N, C-alpha and C positions, 0 to 999 in steps of 0.2 A: 610257477608259470610253465606252460607246456612248450614243447619244441619238437621238431622233426629233424632227425639226423640219419646219416647213412655211412656205411663202411664197406669196402669191397676187398676181399682177399682172393688172390690168384692161387688157386689150389693146384694148378699144374706146375707152378714154379716155387710154391711155398713162400709167398711174399705178399705184401700189400700191393694192390693194383694201382700204383702211382701213375697219374696222368690219364686214367680212364675218364672219358667224358660221360656225364650224367645229365639228363634232362628231367625236370620236375614239371608235372602238369596237374591241373585241377580239372576234374571231369564234372561237367554240369548235369543237371537233371535230364537233359536230352541226350546225354552220352557223348557230347562234344568235349574234347580235351583241349585246354588252353594252356600254352607253355607259360610257366611262372619264372623259371630259372634254368640256366644252362651253365655248367661248370666242369672243371677238371679236378680230379681228386689229388690231394697232396701226397707227399712221400710216404705217409702212413696209410694211404688208401682212403682217406676221409676228406670231407669238405672242410674248408678252413673255418667255417662258422655254421650254425644251424641252418638248414634249408628253409625252415619257417620257425618263427617263434613269436610270442606275444600276440598282438592283435592280428598278425598275418596268418596265424594258425587257427583255422576254423574247422569245425566238423564238416565232413563231406568225403567225397571219393577223390582219390589222387592216383597218379601214375608216375613211377620212376622209370626212365628208359636208360639202360646201361649200354654203352658202346663196347660190347665184348669183343667182337671181331677186330675192330680198329685197334683196340688195346693190344690184342695178341699179335696183330700184324706189326705193330710198333716194336714188339719184342722179337721180331723176326721169326715168329712161329709159322710154320708151313700150314696153310689153311686151304681147303678145297674152295672152288669157285662155282657156285656160291658157298660160303662157309656154313657148317652145320648150325652154329649159332651166330647171328649177326648182332642185331640190337635186341636186348632182352627187356621187354616191357613187364613191369610188375605193378598190378593194380591192387590198391589197398584202401581201407577206410580209416578215417579218424573220427572216433565217436565223442571224444572229450578234448577240448582245447586246453585243459589243465594238465594233461598227462604228457609224458615223454614218449614219443614214438621213434624207436630206433629201428631202421630197416637195413640189416646187413645182407650182403650177397656174397656167396662163395661161388667162384666161377672158374671154369676151365674152357677150352675151346669146344668141349663136347657135353658139358653138363653145368647145372647151376642149382643152388638151393638157397632158401631164405627162411627167415623166421622173424618174429617180433623180438627184438633184443631189448636190452635195458640200458 
């Protein structure tokens, strides 16, 4: 059975991004994004359960929106106004509902990177 998971590491402080807010959206054929879920990451920087799994995981286009600036502000990191990175949107595709799609984010107040994890 396929599933969608995420994990965020705070590369500025060398720790999981505990408490970071994440929104999950499905993007329809017209390009309209509809929110499916909103959550805060746990102490390990992960969602407590898969974002999607089973029948809820369908092929298509999705977006994760990571609340990077709010997270760093909560850690009392000095940020410009407006911050260099605020919310980081990450668009990706799910081609097979039978696979595991893990979408990690490595983030600092000034940069981020991602990849398809395992």
